All heavy atoms as a GROMACS GRO file, in nm:
protein
  615
    1MET      N    1   2.629  16.736  35.194
    1MET     CA    2   2.625  16.783  35.332
    1MET      C    3   2.511  16.884  35.354
    1MET      O    4   2.489  16.968  35.266
    1MET     CB    5   2.762  16.850  35.355
    1MET     CG    6   2.762  16.922  35.490
    1MET     SD    7   2.912  17.024  35.529
    1MET     CE    8   2.989  17.057  35.376
    2ASP      N    9   2.445  16.861  35.460
    2ASP     CA   10   2.337  16.946  35.494
    2ASP      C   11   2.316  16.939  35.646
    2ASP      O   12   2.257  16.851  35.702
    2ASP     CB   13   2.214  16.909  35.423
    2ASP     CG   14   2.100  17.003  35.437
    2ASP    OD1   15   2.113  17.106  35.514
    2ASP    OD2   16   1.997  16.992  35.361
    3ARG      N   17   2.366  17.044  35.715
    3ARG     CA   18   2.357  17.052  35.850
    3ARG      C   19   2.261  17.166  35.891
    3ARG      O   20   2.281  17.276  35.846
    3ARG     CB   21   2.495  17.075  35.926
    3ARG     CG   22   2.587  16.960  35.900
    3ARG     CD   23   2.722  16.990  35.961
    3ARG     NE   24   2.817  16.893  35.929
    3ARG     CZ   25   2.948  16.907  35.948
    3ARG    NH1   26   2.990  17.013  36.012
    3ARG    NH2   27   3.024  16.812  35.914
    4PRO      N   28   2.159  17.143  35.983
    4PRO     CA   29   2.067  17.241  36.019
    4PRO      C   30   2.126  17.350  36.103
    4PRO      O   31   2.231  17.329  36.168
    4PRO     CB   32   1.954  17.169  36.088
    4PRO     CG   33   2.031  17.040  36.150
    4PRO     CD   34   2.132  17.016  36.041
    5ALA      N   35   2.074  17.464  36.106
    5ALA     CA   36   2.119  17.572  36.201
    5ALA      C   37   2.108  17.518  36.348
    5ALA      O   38   2.018  17.451  36.383
    5ALA     CB   39   2.034  17.692  36.178
    6GLY      N   40   2.201  17.563  36.426
    6GLY     CA   41   2.209  17.530  36.571
    6GLY      C   42   2.161  17.658  36.648
    6GLY      O   43   2.076  17.729  36.606
    7LYS      N   44   2.224  17.671  36.758
    7LYS     CA   45   2.194  17.778  36.850
    7LYS      C   46   2.205  17.920  36.790
    7LYS      O   47   2.136  18.008  36.845
    7LYS     CB   48   2.282  17.770  36.977
    7LYS     CG   49   2.427  17.792  36.955
    7LYS     CD   50   2.510  17.776  37.089
    7LYS     CE   51   2.649  17.786  37.050
    7LYS     NZ   52   2.736  17.758  37.166
    8SER      N   53   2.282  17.941  36.692
    8SER     CA   54   2.302  18.065  36.635
    8SER      C   55   2.179  18.109  36.537
    8SER      O   56   2.166  18.222  36.502
    8SER     CB   57   2.426  18.081  36.553
    8SER     OG   58   2.413  18.005  36.430
    9SER      N   59   2.104  18.004  36.494
    9SER     CA   60   1.998  18.024  36.397
    9SER      C   61   2.048  18.051  36.257
    9SER      O   62   1.973  18.094  36.171
    9SER     CB   63   1.900  18.122  36.446
    9SER     OG   64   1.835  18.084  36.569
   10LEU      N   65   2.184  18.044  36.236
   10LEU     CA   66   2.239  18.072  36.110
   10LEU      C   67   2.260  17.947  36.038
   10LEU      O   68   2.296  17.842  36.090
   10LEU     CB   69   2.374  18.146  36.126
   10LEU     CG   70   2.370  18.285  36.194
   10LEU    CD1   71   2.512  18.334  36.224
   10LEU    CD2   72   2.293  18.378  36.111
   11ARG      N   73   2.242  17.952  35.903
   11ARG     CA   74   2.268  17.836  35.813
   11ARG      C   75   2.330  17.899  35.687
   11ARG      O   76   2.262  17.989  35.623
   11ARG     CB   77   2.145  17.768  35.780
   11ARG     CG   78   2.164  17.638  35.709
   11ARG     CD   79   2.032  17.546  35.714
   11ARG     NE   80   2.049  17.436  35.634
   11ARG     CZ   81   1.995  17.424  35.509
   11ARG    NH1   82   1.930  17.520  35.457
   11ARG    NH2   83   2.021  17.310  35.447
   12ARG      N   84   2.443  17.852  35.649
   12ARG     CA   85   2.529  17.908  35.534
   12ARG      C   86   2.560  17.806  35.435
   12ARG      O   87   2.599  17.698  35.465
   12ARG     CB   88   2.644  17.990  35.576
   12ARG     CG   89   2.618  18.106  35.670
   12ARG     CD   90   2.532  18.210  35.603
   12ARG     NE   91   2.510  18.328  35.688
   12ARG     CZ   92   2.387  18.356  35.734
   12ARG    NH1   93   2.281  18.285  35.714
   12ARG    NH2   94   2.373  18.470  35.810
   13ARG      N   95   2.552  17.849  35.312
   13ARG     CA   96   2.605  17.764  35.198
   13ARG      C   97   2.759  17.764  35.201
   13ARG      O   98   2.820  17.873  35.221
   13ARG     CB   99   2.556  17.819  35.067
   13ARG     CG  100   2.608  17.738  34.949
   13ARG     CD  101   2.563  17.807  34.828
   13ARG     NE  102   2.425  17.869  34.846
   13ARG     CZ  103   2.357  17.925  34.748
   13ARG    NH1  104   2.401  17.943  34.628
   13ARG    NH2  105   2.236  17.974  34.780
   14VAL      N  106   2.821  17.653  35.181
   14VAL     CA  107   2.965  17.646  35.165
   14VAL      C  108   3.010  17.598  35.024
   14VAL      O  109   2.942  17.509  34.967
   14VAL     CB  110   3.018  17.537  35.267
   14VAL    CG1  111   3.168  17.524  35.243
   14VAL    CG2  112   2.986  17.582  35.410
   15LEU      N  113   3.090  17.673  34.966
   15LEU     CA  114   3.144  17.641  34.833
   15LEU      C  115   3.294  17.612  34.842
   15LEU      O  116   3.372  17.706  34.830
   15LEU     CB  117   3.115  17.756  34.738
   15LEU     CG  118   3.182  17.738  34.591
   15LEU    CD1  119   3.104  17.629  34.521
   15LEU    CD2  120   3.164  17.874  34.514
   16PRO      N  121   3.335  17.490  34.859
   16PRO     CA  122   3.478  17.456  34.880
   16PRO      C  123   3.543  17.464  34.741
   16PRO      O  124   3.667  17.484  34.736
   16PRO     CB  125   3.475  17.319  34.935
   16PRO     CG  126   3.340  17.258  34.896
   16PRO     CD  127   3.251  17.372  34.885
   17GLY      N  128   3.465  17.448  34.634
   17GLY     CA  129   3.536  17.441  34.500
   17GLY      C  130   3.619  17.323  34.486
   17GLY      O  131   3.631  17.245  34.577
   18CYS      N  132   3.665  17.303  34.364
   18CYS     CA  133   3.750  17.179  34.339
   18CYS      C  134   3.881  17.189  34.423
   18CYS      O  135   3.926  17.073  34.464
   18CYS     CB  136   3.775  17.164  34.193
   18CYS     SG  137   3.860  17.293  34.113
   19MET      N  138   3.929  17.306  34.444
   19MET     CA  139   4.060  17.318  34.514
   19MET      C  140   4.034  17.276  34.656
   19MET      O  141   4.115  17.202  34.716
   19MET     CB  142   4.121  17.459  34.510
   19MET     CG  143   4.147  17.505  34.374
   19MET     SD  144   4.282  17.401  34.287
   19MET     CE  145   4.417  17.469  34.365
   20GLY      N  146   3.932  17.323  34.718
   20GLY     CA  147   3.900  17.285  34.866
   20GLY      C  148   3.850  17.146  34.880
   20GLY      O  149   3.871  17.086  34.980
   21GLU      N  150   3.795  17.092  34.771
   21GLU     CA  151   3.741  16.952  34.785
   21GLU      C  152   3.847  16.854  34.755
   21GLU      O  153   3.859  16.744  34.805
   21GLU     CB  154   3.629  16.938  34.687
   21GLU     CG  155   3.555  16.798  34.705
   21GLU     CD  156   3.424  16.796  34.635
   21GLU    OE1  157   3.366  16.900  34.603
   21GLU    OE2  158   3.376  16.684  34.620
   22ASN      N  159   3.948  16.881  34.657
   22ASN     CA  160   4.047  16.788  34.622
   22ASN      C  161   4.189  16.819  34.655
   22ASN      O  162   4.266  16.729  34.678
   22ASN     CB  163   4.039  16.771  34.470
   22ASN     CG  164   3.900  16.733  34.420
   22ASN    OD1  165   3.858  16.630  34.463
   22ASN    ND2  166   3.843  16.803  34.334
   23ILE      N  167   4.229  16.946  34.674
   23ILE     CA  168   4.367  16.981  34.694
   23ILE      C  169   4.388  17.026  34.841
   23ILE      O  170   4.470  16.968  34.913
   23ILE     CB  171   4.414  17.094  34.598
   23ILE    CG1  172   4.383  17.059  34.457
   23ILE    CG2  173   4.556  17.124  34.621
   23ILE    CD1  174   4.467  16.954  34.392
   24TYR      N  175   4.320  17.122  34.883
   24TYR     CA  176   4.328  17.183  35.011
   24TYR      C  177   4.215  17.136  35.102
   24TYR      O  178   4.146  17.219  35.160
   24TYR     CB  179   4.331  17.337  35.005
   24TYR     CG  180   4.448  17.391  34.917
   24TYR    CD1  181   4.419  17.459  34.794
   24TYR    CD2  182   4.577  17.378  34.954
   24TYR    CE1  183   4.524  17.489  34.710
   24TYR    CE2  184   4.685  17.419  34.873
   24TYR     CZ  185   4.650  17.477  34.754
   24TYR     OH  186   4.760  17.531  34.673
   25THR      N  187   4.202  17.011  35.120
   25THR     CA  188   4.087  16.960  35.202
   25THR      C  189   4.100  17.003  35.345
   25THR      O  190   3.996  17.023  35.404
   25THR     CB  191   4.085  16.802  35.192
   25THR    OG1  192   4.208  16.753  35.229
   25THR    CG2  193   4.057  16.764  35.047
   26GLY      N  194   4.213  17.027  35.398
   26GLY     CA  195   4.227  17.066  35.538
   26GLY      C  196   4.166  17.201  35.553
   26GLY      O  197   4.110  17.231  35.667
   27MET      N  198   4.175  17.287  35.464
   27MET     CA  199   4.112  17.424  35.468
   27MET      C  200   3.956  17.406  35.486
   27MET      O  201   3.897  17.466  35.563
   27MET     CB  202   4.147  17.508  35.354
   27MET     CG  203   4.092  17.647  35.360
   27MET     SD  204   4.141  17.752  35.222
   27MET     CE  205   4.055  17.664  35.094
   28SER      N  206   3.904  17.330  35.406
   28SER     CA  207   3.762  17.310  35.408
   28SER      C  208   3.711  17.241  35.533
   28SER      O  209   3.614  17.283  35.602
   28SER     CB  210   3.711  17.218  35.295
   28SER     OG  211   3.732  17.276  35.170
   29GLU      N  212   3.785  17.146  35.582
   29GLU     CA  213   3.760  17.081  35.704
   29GLU      C  214   3.771  17.173  35.828
   29GLU      O  215   3.690  17.169  35.920
   29GLU     CB  216   3.840  16.956  35.729
   29GLU     CG  217   3.812  16.850  35.627
   29GLU     CD  218   3.923  16.732  35.623
   29GLU    OE1  219   4.014  16.746  35.701
   29GLU    OE2  220   3.904  16.644  35.547
   30ALA      N  221   3.871  17.262  35.816
   30ALA     CA  222   3.887  17.362  35.935
   30ALA      C  223   3.774  17.463  35.938
   30ALA      O  224   3.730  17.493  36.050
   30ALA     CB  225   4.017  17.433  35.911
   31CYS      N  226   3.718  17.502  35.818
   31CYS     CA  227   3.602  17.592  35.819
   31CYS      C  228   3.489  17.525  35.886
   31CYS      O  229   3.412  17.588  35.960
   31CYS     CB  230   3.567  17.624  35.677
   31CYS     SG  231   3.684  17.740  35.606
   32LEU      N  232   3.459  17.399  35.859
   32LEU     CA  233   3.348  17.331  35.910
   32LEU      C  234   3.364  17.310  36.067
   32LEU      O  235   3.272  17.319  36.143
   32LEU     CB  236   3.330  17.197  35.841
   32LEU     CG  237   3.307  17.198  35.693
   32LEU    CD1  238   3.293  17.051  35.635
   32LEU    CD2  239   3.169  17.270  35.666
   33LYS      N  240   3.490  17.289  36.106
   33LYS     CA  241   3.515  17.280  36.253
   33LYS      C  242   3.480  17.403  36.318
   33LYS      O  243   3.448  17.411  36.435
   33LYS     CB  244   3.657  17.236  36.277
   33LYS     CG  245   3.674  17.089  36.246
   33LYS     CD  246   3.823  17.048  36.264
   33LYS     CE  247   3.839  16.903  36.225
   33LYS     NZ  248   3.982  16.860  36.252
   34VAL      N  249   3.508  17.525  36.259
   34VAL     CA  250   3.478  17.656  36.312
   34VAL      C  251   3.328  17.677  36.332
   34VAL      O  252   3.288  17.725  36.438
   34VAL     CB  253   3.548  17.760  36.240
   34VAL    CG1  254   3.505  17.909  36.288
   34VAL    CG2  255   3.697  17.752  36.255
   35PHE      N  256   3.253  17.636  36.236
   35PHE     CA  257   3.115  17.666  36.228
   35PHE      C  258   3.040  17.582  36.337
   35PHE      O  259   2.945  17.636  36.407
   35PHE     CB  260   3.045  17.626  36.096
   35PHE     CG  261   3.103  17.716  35.986
   35PHE    CD1  262   3.116  17.656  35.854
   35PHE    CD2  263   3.130  17.851  35.994
   35PHE    CE1  264   3.168  17.735  35.750
   35PHE    CE2  265   3.180  17.923  35.895
   35PHE     CZ  266   3.197  17.867  35.773
   36GLU      N  267   3.071  17.459  36.360
   36GLU     CA  268   2.999  17.371  36.448
   36GLU      C  269   2.980  17.421  36.589
   36GLU      O  270   2.870  17.428  36.640
   36GLU     CB  271   3.064  17.229  36.443
   36GLU     CG  272   2.968  17.135  36.521
   36GLU     CD  273   3.016  16.986  36.490
   36GLU    OE1  274   3.106  16.962  36.417
   36GLU    OE2  275   2.954  16.895  36.560
   37PRO      N  276   3.093  17.460  36.660
   37PRO     CA  277   3.076  17.505  36.796
   37PRO      C  278   2.993  17.640  36.814
   37PRO      O  279   2.944  17.672  36.919
   37PRO     CB  280   3.219  17.514  36.851
   37PRO     CG  281   3.300  17.520  36.742
   37PRO     CD  282   3.234  17.451  36.622
   38HIS      N  283   2.984  17.705  36.701
   38HIS     CA  284   2.909  17.836  36.702
   38HIS      C  285   2.762  17.820  36.664
   38HIS      O  286   2.685  17.908  36.650
   38HIS     CB  287   2.978  17.940  36.613
   38HIS     CG  288   3.113  17.975  36.674
   38HIS    ND1  289   3.133  18.058  36.773
   38HIS    CD2  290   3.243  17.935  36.629
   38HIS    CE1  291   3.266  18.072  36.803
   38HIS    NE2  292   3.326  17.997  36.721
   39GLY      N  293   2.732  17.697  36.635
   39GLY     CA  294   2.587  17.666  36.599
   39GLY      C  295   2.549  17.713  36.462
   39GLY      O  296   2.433  17.743  36.433
   40VAL      N  297   2.645  17.709  36.370
   40VAL     CA  298   2.614  17.765  36.231
   40VAL      C  299   2.595  17.636  36.146
   40VAL      O  300   2.680  17.554  36.135
   40VAL     CB  301   2.725  17.842  36.173
   40VAL    CG1  302   2.693  17.883  36.031
   40VAL    CG2  303   2.746  17.972  36.261
   41GLY      N  304   2.476  17.621  36.083
   41GLY     CA  305   2.440  17.507  35.992
   41GLY      C  306   2.512  17.536  35.862
   41GLY      O  307   2.526  17.655  35.820
   42VAL      N  308   2.544  17.432  35.785
   42VAL     CA  309   2.612  17.460  35.658
   42VAL      C  310   2.555  17.354  35.564
   42VAL      O  311   2.508  17.251  35.599
   42VAL     CB  312   2.766  17.440  35.666
   42VAL    CG1  313   2.832  17.545  35.745
   42VAL    CG2  314   2.800  17.306  35.730
   43PHE      N  315   2.557  17.396  35.432
   43PHE     CA  316   2.509  17.295  35.328
   43PHE      C  317   2.575  17.329  35.199
   43PHE      O  318   2.637  17.437  35.178
   43PHE     CB  319   2.356  17.311  35.323
   43PHE     CG  320   2.312  17.440  35.256
   43PHE    CD1  321   2.278  17.457  35.125
   43PHE    CD2  322   2.297  17.560  35.336
   43PHE    CE1  323   2.238  17.576  35.067
   43PHE    CE2  324   2.255  17.679  35.282
   43PHE     CZ  325   2.226  17.688  35.149
   44LEU      N  326   2.584  17.230  35.111
   44LEU     CA  327   2.629  17.248  34.983
   44LEU      C  328   2.513  17.258  34.893
   44LEU      O  329   2.405  17.191  34.909
   44LEU     CB  330   2.712  17.126  34.928
   44LEU     CG  331   2.844  17.096  34.986
   44LEU    CD1  332   2.910  16.976  34.947
   44LEU    CD2  333   2.937  17.223  34.949
   45SER      N  334   2.505  17.340  34.791
   45SER     CA  335   2.397  17.360  34.694
   45SER      C  336   2.384  17.232  34.609
   45SER      O  337   2.486  17.161  34.584
   45SER     CB  338   2.430  17.470  34.599
   45SER     OG  339   2.430  17.590  34.670
   46ASP      N  340   2.265  17.215  34.561
   46ASP     CA  341   2.242  17.095  34.470
   46ASP      C  342   2.318  17.118  34.342
   46ASP      O  343   2.359  17.025  34.272
   46ASP     CB  344   2.093  17.088  34.438
   46ASP     CG  345   2.014  17.041  34.558
   46ASP    OD1  346   2.064  16.985  34.653
   46ASP    OD2  347   1.892  17.064  34.560
   47ASN      N  348   2.334  17.249  34.304
   47ASN     CA  349   2.414  17.279  34.173
   47ASN      C  350   2.554  17.321  34.206
   47ASN      O  351   2.599  17.415  34.142
   47ASN     CB  352   2.332  17.379  34.097
   47ASN     CG  353   2.298  17.506  34.186
   47ASN    OD1  354   2.327  17.508  34.302
   47ASN    ND2  355   2.240  17.601  34.122
   48PHE      N  356   2.620  17.258  34.303
   48PHE     CA  357   2.758  17.279  34.343
   48PHE      C  358   2.841  17.278  34.219
   48PHE      O  359   2.836  17.183  34.133
   48PHE     CB  360   2.798  17.179  34.438
   48PHE     CG  361   2.946  17.182  34.477
   48PHE    CD1  362   2.994  17.267  34.556
   48PHE    CD2  363   3.034  17.078  34.420
   48PHE    CE1  364   3.126  17.277  34.588
   48PHE    CE2  365   3.160  17.077  34.462
   48PHE     CZ  366   3.209  17.176  34.543
   49ALA      N  367   2.918  17.389  34.190
   49ALA     CA  368   2.992  17.405  34.066
   49ALA      C  369   3.134  17.456  34.093
   49ALA      O  370   3.156  17.514  34.197
   49ALA     CB  371   2.917  17.499  33.972
   50CYS      N  372   3.220  17.431  33.999
   50CYS     CA  373   3.358  17.478  34.004
   50CYS      C  374   3.349  17.637  33.996
   50CYS      O  375   3.275  17.694  33.917
   50CYS     CB  376   3.434  17.427  33.889
   50CYS     SG  377   3.604  17.491  33.877
   51CYS      N  378   3.442  17.706  34.079
   51CYS     CA  379   3.444  17.852  34.074
   51CYS      C  380   3.508  17.904  33.959
   51CYS      O  381   3.504  18.021  33.923
   51CYS     CB  382   3.497  17.904  34.203
   51CYS     SG  383   3.676  17.870  34.220
   52GLY      N  384   3.607  17.828  33.894
   52GLY     CA  385   3.677  17.874  33.776
   52GLY      C  386   3.820  17.889  33.799
   52GLY      O  387   3.896  17.932  33.710
   53ILE      N  388   3.876  17.878  33.919
   53ILE     CA  389   4.013  17.905  33.951
   53ILE      C  390   4.112  17.830  33.859
   53ILE      O  391   4.209  17.889  33.815
   53ILE     CB  392   4.050  17.877  34.100
   53ILE    CG1  393   3.981  17.985  34.188
   53ILE    CG2  394   4.196  17.879  34.133
   53ILE    CD1  395   4.024  18.120  34.167
   54PRO      N  396   4.090  17.697  33.831
   54PRO     CA  397   4.180  17.625  33.737
   54PRO      C  398   4.194  17.691  33.602
   54PRO      O  399   4.293  17.711  33.544
   54PRO     CB  400   4.121  17.485  33.729
   54PRO     CG  401   4.051  17.470  33.865
   54PRO     CD  402   3.988  17.594  33.887
   55ALA      N  403   4.072  17.740  33.548
   55ALA     CA  404   4.073  17.808  33.422
   55ALA      C  405   4.149  17.951  33.437
   55ALA      O  406   4.229  17.981  33.344
   55ALA     CB  407   3.927  17.838  33.376
   56LEU      N  408   4.126  18.020  33.543
   56LEU     CA  409   4.192  18.143  33.568
   56LEU      C  410   4.351  18.132  33.571
   56LEU      O  411   4.418  18.197  33.501
   56LEU     CB  412   4.152  18.200  33.698
   56LEU     CG  413   4.216  18.340  33.741
   56LEU    CD1  414   4.178  18.453  33.637
   56LEU    CD2  415   4.174  18.373  33.880
   57VAL      N  416   4.396  18.033  33.648
   57VAL     CA  417   4.537  18.017  33.655
   57VAL      C  418   4.606  17.957  33.532
   57VAL      O  419   4.728  17.976  33.515
   57VAL     CB  420   4.579  17.945  33.781
   57VAL    CG1  421   4.537  18.010  33.911
   57VAL    CG2  422   4.536  17.793  33.778
   58SER      N  423   4.527  17.894  33.448
   58SER     CA  424   4.586  17.853  33.319
   58SER      C  425   4.569  17.942  33.207
   58SER      O  426   4.616  17.917  33.093
   58SER     CB  427   4.516  17.718  33.284
   58SER     OG  428   4.390  17.732  33.255
   59GLY      N  429   4.509  18.065  33.231
   59GLY     CA  430   4.494  18.168  33.130
   59GLY      C  431   4.372  18.146  33.038
   59GLY      O  432   4.370  18.216  32.931
   60ASP      N  433   4.282  18.063  33.077
   60ASP     CA  434   4.164  18.034  32.993
   60ASP      C  435   4.053  18.140  33.024
   60ASP      O  436   3.964  18.118  33.106
   60ASP     CB  437   4.117  17.898  33.012
   60ASP     CG  438   3.993  17.857  32.937
   60ASP    OD1  439   3.950  17.938  32.852
   60ASP    OD2  440   3.945  17.748  32.963
   61ARG      N  441   4.070  18.256  32.963
   61ARG     CA  442   3.973  18.363  32.987
   61ARG      C  443   3.827  18.322  32.957
   61ARG      O  444   3.741  18.356  33.042
   61ARG     CB  445   4.010  18.482  32.918
   61ARG     CG  446   3.923  18.609  32.943
   61ARG     CD  447   3.983  18.739  32.885
   61ARG     NE  448   3.910  18.851  32.910
   61ARG     CZ  449   3.920  18.919  33.028
   61ARG    NH1  450   4.007  18.881  33.115
   61ARG    NH2  451   3.846  19.022  33.053
   62GLU      N  452   3.808  18.255  32.851
   62GLU     CA  453   3.671  18.214  32.816
   62GLU      C  454   3.613  18.112  32.916
   62GLU      O  455   3.491  18.124  32.960
   62GLU     CB  456   3.671  18.152  32.677
   62GLU     CG  457   3.685  18.259  32.568
   62GLU     CD  458   3.681  18.192  32.436
   62GLU    OE1  459   3.653  18.071  32.412
   62GLU    OE2  460   3.718  18.269  32.327
   63GLY      N  461   3.695  18.030  32.964
   63GLY     CA  462   3.667  17.928  33.066
   63GLY      C  463   3.623  17.992  33.201
   63GLY      O  464   3.522  17.946  33.255
   64ILE      N  465   3.705  18.089  33.237
   64ILE     CA  466   3.672  18.152  33.364
   64ILE      C  467   3.545  18.232  33.355
   64ILE      O  468   3.461  18.234  33.451
   64ILE     CB  469   3.788  18.242  33.414
   64ILE    CG1  470   3.754  18.303  33.554
   64ILE    CG2  471   3.821  18.360  33.329
   64ILE    CD1  472   3.745  18.198  33.671
   65GLU      N  473   3.515  18.297  33.247
   65GLU     CA  474   3.389  18.374  33.230
   65GLU      C  475   3.268  18.278  33.232
   65GLU      O  476   3.166  18.304  33.295
   65GLU     CB  477   3.394  18.451  33.104
   65GLU     CG  478   3.491  18.574  33.110
   65GLU     CD  479   3.506  18.648  32.982
   65GLU    OE1  480   3.441  18.617  32.881
   65GLU    OE2  481   3.594  18.748  32.984
   66ARG      N  482   3.291  18.164  33.165
   66ARG     CA  483   3.176  18.071  33.156
   66ARG      C  484   3.144  18.006  33.293
   66ARG      O  485   3.037  17.999  33.344
   66ARG     CB  486   3.215  17.957  33.053
   66ARG     CG  487   3.113  17.860  33.019
   66ARG     CD  488   3.141  17.763  32.907
   66ARG     NE  489   3.279  17.708  32.916
   66ARG     CZ  490   3.384  17.744  32.840
   66ARG    NH1  491   3.372  17.835  32.745
   66ARG    NH2  492   3.501  17.693  32.853
   67ARG      N  493   3.256  17.967  33.366
   67ARG     CA  494   3.245  17.904  33.500
   67ARG      C  495   3.190  18.011  33.600
   67ARG      O  496   3.107  17.978  33.676
   67ARG     CB  497   3.380  17.854  33.555
   67ARG     CG  498   3.434  17.730  33.479
   67ARG     CD  499   3.353  17.605  33.471
   67ARG     NE  500   3.262  17.583  33.583
   67ARG     CZ  501   3.158  17.514  33.576
   67ARG    NH1  502   3.120  17.456  33.460
   67ARG    NH2  503   3.073  17.492  33.670
   68SER      N  504   3.237  18.129  33.591
   68SER     CA  505   3.203  18.230  33.699
   68SER      C  506   3.050  18.266  33.672
   68SER      O  507   2.978  18.291  33.770
   68SER     CB  508   3.281  18.351  33.692
   68SER     OG  509   3.272  18.419  33.569
   69SER      N  510   2.997  18.263  33.553
   69SER     CA  511   2.859  18.297  33.530
   69SER      C  512   2.775  18.183  33.582
   69SER      O  513   2.666  18.207  33.633
   69SER     CB  514   2.827  18.329  33.384
   69SER     OG  515   2.846  18.212  33.302
   70ILE      N  516   2.807  18.058  33.565
   70ILE     CA  517   2.738  17.942  33.609
   70ILE      C  518   2.734  17.946  33.765
   70ILE      O  519   2.631  17.928  33.825
   70ILE     CB  520   2.802  17.804  33.556
   70ILE    CG1  521   2.775  17.803  33.407
   70ILE    CG2  522   2.735  17.687  33.628
   70ILE    CD1  523   2.854  17.689  33.345
   71THR      N  524   2.848  17.967  33.821
   71THR     CA  525   2.858  17.964  33.972
   71THR      C  526   2.785  18.081  34.028
   71THR      O  527   2.709  18.065  34.134
   71THR     CB  528   3.017  17.974  34.012
   71THR    OG1  529   3.077  17.859  33.962
   71THR    CG2  530   3.023  17.971  34.169
   72SER      N  531   2.794  18.201  33.980
   72SER     CA  532   2.723  18.314  34.038
   72SER      C  533   2.564  18.292  34.017
   72SER      O  534   2.487  18.338  34.106
   72SER     CB  535   2.766  18.442  33.970
   72SER     OG  536   2.734  18.453  33.830
   73ALA      N  537   2.526  18.233  33.918
   73ALA     CA  538   2.383  18.204  33.892
   73ALA      C  539   2.333  18.106  34.011
   73ALA      O  540   2.220  18.127  34.050
   73ALA     CB  541   2.354  18.149  33.760
   74SER      N  542   2.420  18.009  34.054
   74SER     CA  543   2.376  17.929  34.154
   74SER      C  544   2.362  17.996  34.296
   74SER      O  545   2.307  17.940  34.393
   74SER     CB  546   2.477  17.812  34.176
   74SER     OG  547   2.598  17.846  34.233
   75PHE      N  548   2.417  18.111  34.312
   75PHE     CA  549   2.402  18.189  34.433
   75PHE      C  550   2.275  18.271  34.449
   75PHE      O  551   2.251  18.321  34.554
   75PHE     CB  552   2.526  18.285  34.448
   75PHE     CG  553   2.658  18.220  34.464
   75PHE    CD1  554   2.777  18.286  34.433
   75PHE    CD2  555   2.666  18.088  34.512
   75PHE    CE1  556   2.890  18.226  34.441
   75PHE    CE2  557   2.794  18.028  34.523
   75PHE     CZ  558   2.902  18.102  34.489
   76ARG      N  559   2.194  18.278  34.344
   76ARG     CA  560   2.068  18.355  34.352
   76ARG      C  561   1.962  18.274  34.415
   76ARG      O  562   1.963  18.155  34.403
   76ARG     CB  563   2.042  18.394  34.213
   76ARG     CG  564   2.143  18.486  34.157
   76ARG     CD  565   2.092  18.536  34.016
   76ARG     NE  566   2.205  18.618  33.956
   76ARG     CZ  567   2.275  18.577  33.860
   76ARG    NH1  568   2.258  18.456  33.808
   76ARG    NH2  569   2.379  18.652  33.817
   77GLY      N  570   1.884  18.334  34.498
   77GLY     CA  571   1.764  18.272  34.552
   77GLY      C  572   1.763  18.297  34.698
   77GLY      O  573   1.838  18.373  34.755
   78PRO      N  574   1.674  18.230  34.774
   78PRO     CA  575   1.648  18.262  34.913
   78PRO      C  576   1.773  18.218  35.005
   78PRO      O  577   1.772  18.274  35.117
   78PRO     CB  578   1.525  18.171  34.943
   78PRO     CG  579   1.527  18.062  34.843
   78PRO     CD  580   1.587  18.130  34.716
   79THR      N  581   1.865  18.138  34.962
   79THR     CA  582   1.968  18.094  35.044
   79THR      C  583   2.102  18.150  34.983
   79THR      O  584   2.189  18.082  34.952
   79THR     CB  585   1.980  17.943  35.061
   79THR    OG1  586   1.979  17.887  34.918
   79THR    CG2  587   1.861  17.892  35.136
   80SER      N  588   2.101  18.279  34.959
   80SER     CA  589   2.213  18.347  34.885
   80SER      C  590   2.339  18.374  34.967
   80SER      O  591   2.439  18.409  34.902
   80SER     CB  592   2.164  18.466  34.819
   80SER     OG  593   2.116  18.561  34.913
   81THR      N  594   2.338  18.359  35.100
   81THR     CA  595   2.455  18.383  35.177
   81THR      C  596   2.551  18.268  35.156
   81THR      O  597   2.515  18.153  35.189
   81THR     CB  598   2.429  18.411  35.322
   81THR    OG1  599   2.343  18.516  35.327
   81THR    CG2  600   2.563  18.442  35.400
   82THR      N  601   2.677  18.302  35.107
   82THR     CA  602   2.767  18.194  35.076
   82THR      C  603   2.901  18.222  35.145
   82THR      O  604   2.939  18.329  35.148
   82THR     CB  605   2.789  18.178  34.929
   82THR    OG1  606   2.660  18.156  34.862
   82THR    CG2  607   2.883  18.064  34.888
   83LEU      N  608   2.963  18.118  35.194
   83LEU     CA  609   3.099  18.124  35.247
   83LEU      C  610   3.192  18.053  35.165
   83LEU      O  611   3.162  17.953  35.108
   83LEU     CB  612   3.098  18.071  35.391
   83LEU     CG  613   2.996  18.129  35.482
   83LEU    CD1  614   2.988  18.044  35.613
   83LEU    CD2  615   3.031  18.273  35.515
   0.00000   0.00000   0.00000
């Protein structure tokens, strides 16, 4: 997904994560519906990654630390504003 900025001139990265993409899809769709009438462009990063919530809720401390470092590294750069 890659939608250009509209009348607001804003464009934001969206990170639905595996929960938003596979389990709570309605939440992700609702967010996108809110952005469109306000002219906010949205995109997914090329390096879209899991945020680590499944590891966190299963008690996998090493897994959450590994996933969170990968995900936070993907937020660095010129398009660092993430929703």
